[in-house]
C-alpha positions as CSV (number, residue, x, y, z in Angstrom):
1,X,71.6,68.6,132.5
2,X,74.8,66.0,133.0
3,X,74.3,63.3,135.7
4,X,76.4,62.6,138.4
5,X,76.1,58.6,139.1
6,X,77.3,58.8,142.1
7,X,74.0,60.7,143.2
8,X,72.4,57.5,143.0
9,X,74.7,56.4,145.8
10,X,73.9,59.5,147.7
11,X,69.9,58.8,146.9
12,X,70.4,54.9,148.6
13,X,72.2,56.3,151.6
14,X,70.2,59.4,152.3
15,X,67.2,59.8,150.3
16,X,64.4,59.6,152.9
17,X,65.6,62.7,154.4
18,X,64.7,64.4,151.4
19,X,60.9,65.5,150.4
20,X,58.9,62.6,149.1
21,X,58.9,64.7,145.7
22,X,62.3,65.3,145.9
23,X,63.2,61.8,146.3
24,X,60.9,60.4,143.7
25,X,62.3,63.1,141.2
26,X,65.8,61.9,142.0
27,X,64.7,58.0,141.7
28,X,63.2,58.7,138.5
29,X,65.8,60.5,136.8
30,X,68.9,58.7,138.0
31,X,67.5,55.2,139.3
32,X,64.9,55.2,136.3
33,X,66.6,57.0,133.7
34,X,63.2,59.3,132.8
35,X,64.1,62.7,131.2
36,X,63.3,65.8,132.4
37,X,60.2,66.0,130.2
38,X,59.3,62.7,131.4
39,X,59.2,63.6,134.8
40,X,57.5,67.1,134.4
41,X,54.7,65.2,132.5
42,X,54.7,62.7,135.2
43,X,54.1,65.5,137.8
44,X,51.9,67.8,135.5
45,X,54.9,70.8,136.3
46,X,57.8,72.5,134.0
47,X,60.4,70.9,132.9
48,X,62.7,73.8,134.9
49,X,60.7,73.4,138.3
50,X,61.6,69.4,137.7
51,X,65.3,70.6,137.4
52,X,65.5,73.1,140.2
53,X,63.9,70.1,142.0
54,X,66.5,67.8,141.0
55,X,69.2,70.1,141.7
56,X,67.9,71.1,144.9
57,X,67.8,67.5,146.4
58,X,71.3,67.3,144.6
59,X,72.9,69.6,147.0
60,X,70.5,68.6,149.7
61,X,72.3,65.2,149.5
62,X,76.1,66.3,149.2
63,X,75.5,68.7,152.2
64,X,73.9,65.2,154.3
65,X,77.0,63.2,153.1
66,X,79.8,66.5,153.9
67,X,78.1,66.7,157.4
68,X,77.6,62.9,158.2
69,X,80.2,60.9,155.9
70,X,78.2,58.1,155.8
71,X,78.8,56.8,152.2
72,X,82.6,57.8,152.7
73,X,82.8,55.8,155.2
74,X,81.3,52.9,153.7
75,X,83.4,53.1,151.1
76,X,86.4,53.5,153.7
77,X,84.9,50.2,155.6
78,X,85.4,48.1,151.7
79,X,88.9,49.7,150.9
80,X,89.9,48.2,154.1
81,X,88.5,44.7,153.6
82,X,89.4,44.7,150.2
83,X,93.2,45.8,151.8
84,X,92.9,42.9,154.0
85,X,92.5,40.6,151.1
86,X,95.3,41.9,149.1
87,X,97.7,41.2,151.8
88,X,96.3,37.4,152.6
89,X,96.6,36.9,149.2
90,X,100.3,37.9,149.2
91,X,100.9,35.4,152.1
92,X,99.4,33.0,150.1
93,X,101.1,33.2,147.2
94,X,104.2,33.2,149.3
95,X,103.5,30.1,151.2
96,X,103.0,28.5,148.4
97,X,106.9,29.0,147.3
98,X,107.9,27.3,150.9
99,X,107.5,23.6,152.1
100,X,106.3,24.4,155.4
101,X,104.1,26.9,154.3
102,X,101.2,24.9,154.2
103,X,99.2,25.2,157.5
104,X,100.0,29.2,157.2
105,X,98.4,29.0,153.5
106,X,95.3,27.0,154.9
107,X,94.8,29.7,157.4
108,X,95.1,32.3,154.7
109,X,92.7,30.5,152.8
110,X,90.1,30.6,155.8
111,X,91.0,34.4,156.2
112,X,90.1,34.9,152.9
113,X,87.2,32.8,152.5
114,X,85.9,35.4,155.4
115,X,87.1,38.1,153.7
116,X,84.8,37.3,150.7
117,X,81.4,36.6,153.1
118,X,82.2,40.6,154.6
119,X,82.9,41.8,151.3
120,X,79.8,40.3,150.1
121,X,77.6,40.9,153.1
122,X,78.7,44.5,152.8
123,X,77.7,44.6,149.2
124,X,74.3,43.1,149.7
125,X,73.1,45.3,152.7
126,X,75.3,48.6,152.0
127,X,72.2,50.9,152.8
128,X,70.2,49.3,155.2
129,X,67.6,49.1,152.5
């Protein structure tokens, strides 16, 4: 079974909506990197039972994302912040080329610092854990 590492992000966002057993199996498989056999041994079930449970859990997570779109919204927010940061860096570079650009450059630095703080806060609280 090939791992889709994007499922880890979906587990972080929607894991609480799964059954406890599905969430635990998905976390063991994706986050703890246990094999199907190791998980089967842990739960005293067949490898096929683990496989089926993980597949059902993945399907549920994808459906939650399709309907709710929380991960997509978070990703869009981060892309927007990165775009603003890129624009601010372009402004800063232009200000360095002209002698009267110092006040603008200083404000741009403040803007860049604010964007960096927001990006860091986003990364630290991405999934409201």
